[in-house]
N, C-alpha and C positions, 0 to 999 in steps of 0.2 A: 137542661135548665130552661124553664119557660120565661117569658117576658117579665112576669112579676117578681120571680126569684132573682133574675138579674138586676132589677132596679133596686131591690133591698140590698143585695151585696155591694152594689156601687155606693149606695147611700151608707154602708156601714165602713167600706173601705176607703173611698176617695177623700172624705173630709180630713181624716188625719194625715193623709199623705200631701194635701194641699197645704196644711199647716206646717208640716216638715218643709215643703218646698219654699213657702214664705219665709220661714226661719232660715233657710240655708243663705238667702240672699244677704243676710246681715253678717255672713262670714266672707263675703266677697269683697274684702277692702284691700286696699294697697298696703302691704306691710310696712312701707316707709311712713305713709299717713297715720298709721296706727300708733306708731312710736312717737312722732312729733305733734299728732293732735290729741295723744292721751285717750284714744278711742279704747274703751274697755271692751275688748273682744271677749274676755272671759265670761262676762254676762250673757252675751249673745250665744256662745257655746254652751252654757249650762242650760239656757232656755231650749236649745235645740236638743241637747241630749234628754232633758225631760220629756220633751214631745216624742223623741224616739221611744222612751221607755213605755210611755203611754201607748204608742203605735205598735209596740213590739209582739202582742198577741196577733195583731193583723198581718204584720211584716213577715213574721216568722213561718207562717202557714202557706205562704205562696213562694214556691221555688223561683220564680221569675224576679223577686225582690231580693235575692241572696246577695247581689252586688251592693244594693242599698244597705242592707245588714252590715256588709263588710266596711262599708264607708263609715257607718255610725261607730263601729268597732275601732276603725283607725282614728276617728276624731278623738274618741275617748283616750287612746293612748297618746295622742299628741298634746291633748289638753293637760294630761298629768304631766308629761314632759314639760309643758309651758309654765306650769305652776312651780316646778323646780328651779327655773331660770329666772331667779328675782334679782340677781345682782345687777350693778350698773357698770360693770368692766367692759371693755371692748369684746372680750370674748362671749360674754353673756348677751350683750346687745345683738352681737352677729347671730348667734345660735337663735335668740328669740326672733330675730327678723326671718330666718330660714324657717322656723317652726310656723310662724304667722302665714308665711308664704304657702306652705303646705296645707295649712288649715283653710285659706282662701281657696286653693285648688279643691279641696274636698268639697267647699260649699258649691262651687261651680258644678262638680261631678254629680253632687246630689241632686241639684236642681234639674240638670239634664236626664239623669236616670229617673226621677220622679215624673217629669214631663212626658218621657218616652213611655212610661209604663201607662200614665193617664191617657195619653193619645192613644194606645193600643186598645185600652178598655172602652174608650169612648167610641172608637171606630168600629169595634165589635158591636158594641150596643147600638150604634147607628145602623149598621147592616141588618141586625136583628129587627129593629123596629120597623125599617123599610120593608123588610119581608113579611113580618107576620102582624104587625099591627093594622088595625082597621079603623083606629080613632084618628081624627085628623090632627086634634090638639097634641098627640104625642109624637105624630109626624112632624109636625111644625116646630115642636120644642126641639127634637133632634136636628132639624135642618138649621135652626137658629144657632144651635150649639156648634154645628160645623162652621156655618158663617163666622161666627164669632172667633173660633180657633184659626181659621184661615187669615183673618183680619190681624193677627198678632205678627205676621210677617213670614216669610219664607224659612223653612226648615226642612233640610234634605230628608232626615229620617221620617217626618211626618209625611212627606210626599211619597215616599215608598209605601207607607202604610195605606194611604188612600188610593194609590195606584194598584196595589195588590188587591184591595178590597172592592176594586171597580166602582168606586164611589161615583165617578162621572157618568157610568151607565146607568145607575139609580136616578140620578138627576135628571139626565136626558129622557129617561123613560117617563118620569113624572110630569116633567115640562110639556111633553108631547101628546101625552094621553089625557083626552078630555074626559075621561071617567074619574079623574081626581078633581077635588073641588078647586075652585080659583084660589082659595086661601093657600092650599099646599102647594098648587102650581107657582104661584107668585113667589112663595118662600123657597121653591126649589130653583126658581130663576135667579133669585138674589145670591143663592149658594154657587150657582154657575158663574156669576160675575165675581164672587169672592174666589173662586179657583183660578180663573183668568188673572185676577190681580195677584194672586199668590205666585204663580209662575206662568207668564204669559208664553214663554218659549216652549212649554209642554203642552198647555190646554187651549191656546188659540188654534191650533191645528185640529183639534177635536171638534172645536166649535164650528169652524168653517166647513168640515167635512160632513158633519151631522145635520139633522133637521131643526135643532134648536132655535135658530135665528128665525126662521119662518114659523115656526110655531109660537114664539114670542109675538110676532106681528098679527098672527091669527088670533091670539088670546085678546089682544086690543085692550088690555086693563092698564090703568095708569102705572101700575107696579112693572109690568111686563116691558112697556115702552121705555120706561126710565132704565130698566136693565139694558134694553137695546141701545139706548143713548150711551150708557156706561161702556158698552162693548165697542160702539162706534169710535168713542174717544180713545180706547185702547189699541184697537186693531186697525182703525183709520181706513185708508183708501182701500185695500183689499175686501173689506167688509161692505163698503158703500158700493163698490163695484158688484159685489155678490147680490145685493138686495135690491139692484136697480129696478128689477120688475115689480118689487112689492112696495115701492114709494107711493103709488096711488093709493093703497091701503092705508098707509099712515096718514096721507093728507086727508082721507076720508074721516079719520078719527078726530078732526077739527070741528066735525059737525056733532059730536058726541054731546049727549045732555049732561055728562058728568064733568064738572069743571077741571078735576085734576088729570082725567084722562086728555082733555082738550089741551091743557097746559103741557102735560108730557109730550103730546104729539108734536106741539110747537117746538118745544126745546129740542127734541130728536130732529126735526126738518132743519132747524137752524144749524145743528151739528153736522148733519149730512151736507149743507150747503157750503159750508167752509172747506169741505173735503172733495165734492162732487166735480166730476169733469164736465165738459160742454154738454154731453148727451143727458147727464143726470139733472143738471140745472134746467135744460131745455124741456125735459120731461116734467119737471116740476112745475114750470110755467104753463105748459100744454094742460096740465091738470088743473087749472085754474086756482093755483095756490094763491095769487095775489088777491083775487075776488073773496076767497075763503079767509085770508088774513084780514082784508077790509071788513069782513063780516064779524069776526071776533073783536076786531079793535073797535069797531062801532059799538058792540055790546059793551065792551069796557069803558068807553065814553059815557055810556047810559049810566053804569054803575056808579062811576065816578061823580057824575051829575047828582045822582039820587042821594050818594053819601053827602055831598056837599049841601044839599037841600035840607037833609034830615040832621046833619051834625049841627054841634053848637058852634064851630068855627068855620068860617067860609074858606075857600081855596086861596084867595087873595091874602089872607092873613096868616094862613099856615101852609108853608111850603114843605111837602113831606119828604122825608129823606130818602135816598134812592133805594135802598135796601128795602125800606118800607113800603115804596111804591111797587116794586117788583114783586114783592111778597102779596100784597093785597090786589094789585092789578097786573097779573103776569102778561097780559096782552097789549100793554100800553106801548105804542109805537112799534108794534111787532113788524110792520111792513118795513119801516126803516132799519130795523134789526136785521132782517132777511138780506137787505141790499147791501148792508155793511158786510155781512158774511161773505156774499158774494164777491163783493169788492177785494176782501183781504183772502179770497180762497186760494187754495194751494193747487187746485186742479185746473186752473184756467190761466190762459195767456192774457197779457194786457189788453189786446184787442178784443178778446172774447169778454172781458169784463165791461169794457166800454159799451159793447153792444148789449149786453144783458142790462146794463144800468138803464139804457134807453127804452129797452123793452119793458122793464118794471115800471118806469114812470108812464109809459103808454098804457099799461094795463091798469095802473092806478086810476088813470083818468076814466077809462072805461068802466071801470068798477065802482066809481063814486056815484052816490046819489044826488051830489049837487056840487057846483063849481066850487063852492066854499070848502066843501070836505076834500076835493081834488087839490086845491090850492095848499091846503094844510098839510096834507100827507105829502104831496110833492116837495114842499118846503122842508118837512122833517127828513126825508130820504136825502135830499140835496145837502142839507146841513151835516147830517150824520156821515155820509160818505165823503164831504169835504174834510171833515175833521180827520178821518182816517187816511185821507191823501195827504194832509200836512204832516200827519205824525209819521207816514213811511217815507217821507222826502228826505 
């Protein structure tokens, strides 16, 4: 079956199954709450059975949906039994509760059965698209579908599917091969992050042992560096130690003409600063990080000044909210932010933190274009760090 035929089949098959899955959730109610809240489960059952009848031509031709067909048949039998239990005696109430419980279990079983079937079809379709399609939009659509499914949370059966299909290998190949477009590589990188979030116990090792992390840094796009930052947050010190030699490349991205790439690089460096050991922080300072942060912060001040001049409300009259300020001016007080990350860093001793604070202040003075700028930034650093000191006492 070629790619076009596969897509047509999925369009024909998956919608009725998704409708059945959604309807099955309405059966998953506590039997006691059904009785005391007068929840009309009969309406939910009738709606689901009606959907089952419409989907029967699709379900009956696929042997792998035999169990789902059987569950629908069992549901119909239980529904008929429920309709006969209309009395209000203790015996009828007890039998109704037991029947309602069995119906709710069928609801859970149907949802799991449909999800497993849909997952299998989607993984097969994903592999086929990665192997045969030459169109970027189809690859990206498949990658986004994978990322969305991973975002629904851990599922042991789904994990087995993606491991058997060697999904990680496809993603690693696309991230690392420059023949693919940046669009495809960025989306593949996001799917890798999705896998690590899905089950870090399984996929962190694959990330650390493979070439993905260095490929992300070499790509140097806003998206790839955001993915790297996400990986640093999850894997923490082992990843920071692993990319020690690549930190100069990340710092160089602060000179990018693309604002989003510049911001992504800064956020990544701040995340590294909170986890880095003495040699990592020392390397960052030796690469003139403070001078470069001063440069982007100086650019930010110019942007803010221009907005104040062009805007209808001056800065004194309108203090922006913190979230708004960070979103519009991501480099505001970035030197102080870096100093704070070092101060609360997990990889440094107290003596090392004090030494680095003095070194940061020294480099601020050296990188400043005027005494006024130096005084302003030094005051920001000292204020931010002192607040951290008071909070940690």
